[in-house]
Structures are given as structure tokens and as C-alpha cells.
C-alpha positions in Angstrom: 2.7 3.9 8.5 3.9 4.9 5.0 6.9 3.3 3.6 10.1 5.3 3.1 12.3 2.5 1.7 14.1 3.4 -1.5 15.0 0.6 -3.8 17.4 0.8 -6.7 15.6 0.4 -10.0 18.5 -1.4 -11.7 18.7 -3.9 -8.9 15.0 -4.6 -9.2 15.3 -4.9 -12.9 18.0 -7.6 -12.7 16.0 -9.5 -10.1 12.6 -9.6 -11.9 12.7 -8.1 -15.4 15.2 -9.4 -18.0 14.5 -6.7 -20.5 12.1 -3.9 -19.3 11.5 -0.8 -21.5 14.5 1.5 -21.3 12.4 4.5 -20.3 11.6 2.8 -17.0 15.3 2.8 -16.0 15.4 6.6 -15.9 14.1 6.5 -12.3 16.9 6.1 -9.7 14.8 5.1 -6.7 11.3 4.5 -5.5 9.7 4.9 -2.1 7.1 2.2 -1.7 3.7 3.4 -0.8 3.0 7.0 -1.9 6.3 8.8 -1.8 7.9 8.4 -5.2 11.3 10.0 -5.2 12.4 10.3 -8.8 9.4 9.5 -11.0 8.1 12.2 -13.4 4.4 12.8 -14.0 3.1 10.0 -16.2 1.4 10.8 -19.4 -2.3 11.4 -19.2 -4.4 8.2 -19.3 -1.5 5.9 -18.5 -2.1 3.4 -15.7 1.0 3.5 -13.5 0.4 0.7 -11.1 2.1 -2.1 -13.1 5.7 -1.1 -12.3 4.8 -0.7 -8.6 3.7 -4.3 -8.7 7.1 -5.3 -10.1 8.9 -3.4 -7.3 6.6 -4.9 -4.6 7.4 -8.4 -5.8 11.1 -7.6 -5.7 10.7 -6.0 -2.3 9.0 -9.1 -0.8 11.6 -11.4 -2.3 14.5 -9.4 -0.9 13.0 -9.5 2.6 11.6 -13.0 2.5 13.8 -14.2 5.3 13.3 -11.2 7.6 11.0 -11.3 10.6 9.0 -8.5 9.0 9.1 -6.1 6.1 10.6 -2.7 7.0 7.4 -0.8 6.0 3.8 -0.9 5.1 2.8 -1.1 1.5 -0.1 1.0 0.3 -2.5 -0.7 -2.1 -5.4 1.7 -2.0 -5.4 5.5 -1.7 -8.3 7.9 -2.1 -8.5 11.6 -1.3 -10.4 13.6 -3.9 -12.5 11.4 -6.2 -10.3 12.2 -9.2 -10.2 8.5 -10.1 -13.4 6.6 -10.9 -13.7 3.5 -8.6 -16.9 2.3 -10.3 -14.8 -0.3 -12.2 -15.4 -3.8 -13.6 -13.9 -6.9 -12.0 -10.9 -7.0 -14.4 -9.8 -3.5 -13.4 -10.0 -4.4 -9.7 -8.1 -7.6 -10.3 -5.3 -5.9 -12.3 -5.2 -2.4 -10.7 -5.9 1.1 -11.9 -5.1 4.7 -11.2 -1.9 6.7 -10.8 0.7 6.2 -8.0 1.0 10.0 -7.9 -2.7 10.3 -7.1 -5.5 7.9 -6.3 -5.1 4.2 -7.1 -6.0 0.6 -6.5 -3.0 -1.7 -6.8 -4.9 -4.8 -7.9 -6.3 -8.0 -6.2 -3.8 -10.3 -8.0 -0.8 -8.4 -6.6 -2.2 -8.1 -3.1 -3.1 -11.7 -3.0 0.3 -12.7 -4.2 2.1 -10.6 -1.5 -0.1 -11.6 1.5 0.1 -15.3 0.5 3.8 -15.3 1.3 3.4 -15.0 5.1 1.6 -13.5 8.0 0.3 -10.0 7.1 -1.5 -7.2 8.8 -4.0 -4.9 7.2 -4.1 -1.2 8.3 -6.7 1.3 7.4 -6.1 5.0 7.8 -9.2 7.1 7.6 -9.9 10.9 7.6 -13.4 12.4 8.0 -14.5 15.5 6.2 -13.9 17.7 9.3 -10.3 16.4 9.6 -10.7 13.9 12.3 -8.5 10.9 11.8 -8.7 7.2 12.8 -7.0 3.9 12.1 -7.7 0.2 12.5 -5.3 -2.7 12.2 -6.3 -6.3 11.4 -3.9 -9.2 11.9 -3.7 -12.3 9.7 -4.9 -10.5 6.6 -5.1 -12.7 3.6 -7.2 -13.2 0.4 -8.5 -16.4 -1.1 -7.7 -17.5 -4.6 -9.1 -16.0 -7.7 -11.8 -15.3 -8.8 -13.3 -14.9 -5.3 -10.4 -13.2 -3.4 -12.3 -13.9 -0.2 -11.3 -11.6 2.6 -9.9 -13.1 5.8 -9.0 -10.9 8.8 -8.8 -11.0 12.6 -10.8 -8.6 14.7 -9.5 -5.0 14.4 -7.6 -3.0 16.9 -7.4 0.8 16.7 -9.5 4.0 16.9 -11.8 3.6 14.0 -13.7 0.7 15.7 -14.6 -2.8 14.6 -17.8 -3.7 16.6 -20.0 -6.5 15.4 -22.0 -5.4 12.4 -20.4 -1.9 12.1 -16.7 -2.5 11.2 -14.7 -4.3 8.6 -15.1 -7.6 10.4 -18.7 -7.6 9.1 -17.2 -8.2 5.7 -14.9 -11.0 6.9 -15.3 -14.2 4.8 -16.9 -12.3 1.9 -15.9 -12.6 -1.8 -14.9 -9.5 -3.8 -17.7 -8.1 -5.9 -18.1 -5.5 -8.7 -21.0 -4.5 -10.8 -20.3 -7.1 -13.4 -19.3 -9.8 -10.9 -22.0 -9.2 -8.2 -23.6 -11.1 -5.4 -27.3 -12.1 -5.2 -28.1 -8.8 -3.4 -26.6 -6.7 -6.2 -24.5 -4.9 -3.6 -21.8 -3.6 -6.0 -24.5 -2.3 -8.4 -26.5 -0.6 -5.6 -23.6 0.7 -3.5 -20.9 1.5 -6.1 -17.3 0.5 -6.4 -15.9 -3.0 -5.8 -15.6 -4.4 -2.3 -16.0 -7.5 -0.1 -19.7 -6.9 0.2 -21.8 -8.8 2.7 -25.5 -7.8 2.7 -24.5 -5.2 1.8 -22.0 -2.8 3.4 -21.1 -1.1 6.7 -17.6 -0.4 5.2 -17.0 0.5 1.5 -13.8 2.3 1.0 -14.2 2.1 -2.8 -17.5 3.8 -2.9 -18.4 7.2 -4.4 -17.5 10.6 -3.3 -21.0 11.7 -2.4 -21.9 13.7 0.7 -23.5 10.7 2.6 -25.5 7.5 2.1 -24.9 3.9 1.2 -23.1 4.7 -2.0 -20.4 6.8 -0.3 -16.9 6.1 0.9 -17.9 4.8 4.3 -16.7 3.2 7.5 -19.8 3.1 9.7 -18.1 2.6 13.1 -16.0 5.7 12.6 -18.1 8.1 10.6 -21.5 6.5 10.1 -22.6 6.8 6.4 -20.9 10.2 5.8 -18.4 10.0 3.1 -14.8 10.0 4.2 -12.4 12.6 3.0 -9.6 10.2 2.5 -8.8 6.5 2.9 -5.6 4.5 2.8 -5.4 0.7 2.8 -1.9 -0.8 3.6 -0.4 -4.2 4.2 2.6 -5.2 6.2 3.9 -8.8 5.9 5.6 -10.7 8.6 7.4 -14.1 8.5 7.1 -16.7 11.2 
């Protein structure tokens, strides 16, 4: 459920940015999600999620009166461990990584998008042996900052969402990082930032270790063995 919609950069600029840096207008189009059509490789060390946030806001404004958005919007992608996800709360709130590689779009942006209407969350998961699974959760939303509390319906798909072994175990939990942790020190002990309960049967922002509680895990699908890749996507609907 990647997004193949291309949006004119000049149109987005007029809608949302009165005077963006001129270099950003060199791109002719962008495919939301992971397929960037005309964007060159960013300079080393540059966080490239900020402009994607601009385009997501434009995209959601443009389709505000439609029954649903034409595609899903990726807000987390991991596949090789090249980006360190053991980040502080500010990084998780604002986003980090490269849209041409691994990234986290940012809690602020995700919360802003899902607050506009009914939204579903989809997880695409791949195990180290190549086995794939997905799970879809309707009525996905996040509470206000600084908690960003996770709210989802029970999942439907092939990854599984049984009580105590799927993402629903984390429903109603606040988002925690090592510097913004819960009383169980879940983020410190398990790595990454996530909606930790006590502590995690799902942690898609964990570490790329072979197995164990610190790994990138979805217990219902692959127990505590670290997944080869994960993708978190949102698709907004309007009533």
C-alpha cells in the first residue's frame, strides 16, 4: 500500500510556503511514501523529513473533502539498521532520517494528519527469512503532546493481534523514549521509542539485534526475533 501520487512542488509551495528556499523547487514531483521521483541524494547528515511534512500537509488539505485519501502515507520505514533509532523524545517528536533510506516522520506530523479524520494504521512486516505479513488497525489516532497516546481498534491481517501478543497490547499507552520514560524504564531497557506498556510485545523502533527484547519485534508474527524490515503507514478517511 505504498503511495504513487505525484504532486507538483510549485503547487505545494504556493499552498503552504510563501518563500521556501529556492533549492527545494528544483524537484518537479514527489511520490508520497518511499518513491521519490525527482529528488537527488541529500547531503550527508541532512535530515530530509521536514519537506515531506510540508507535502503531507498539502496533500491532506487538497483531499480534505474526499471520502478517502488516494494512498497510504509511510511514516516509518526500517530495513537495514543504517539509522540509529535510539533517539531522544525531541527527535521522535520532530522526525529524523532520510526519505531515501530509513526514517521516522515525527509524532507531531502524524498526530496532525490523523486528527483530521478517520484514519487506519497499516503495518507491513518482513521476517529475516523473507516471510511477509501485514496488519491493519482502524480508527488510528494519537493523543495530544506530550503524551501522543496511541488509540487503535483491534487489528485485522496476517501478522496477528491476539490479546497480549499484538499491537493492541500497546493501545492506550503514551509514547516513551529513554529521556521521557515510564516507571518501568521500558525505553531504556528495550531501546528506541515506542508506545511501551509493561513493556513490549511490539517494538518496531528497536535495535537490529538477532533476537531478544531489544530487537525490532512483533511477537504475534515473529516472536522476539528481529524483523528484517518494517513499514508503518497511515491512510486517512473522511466521514
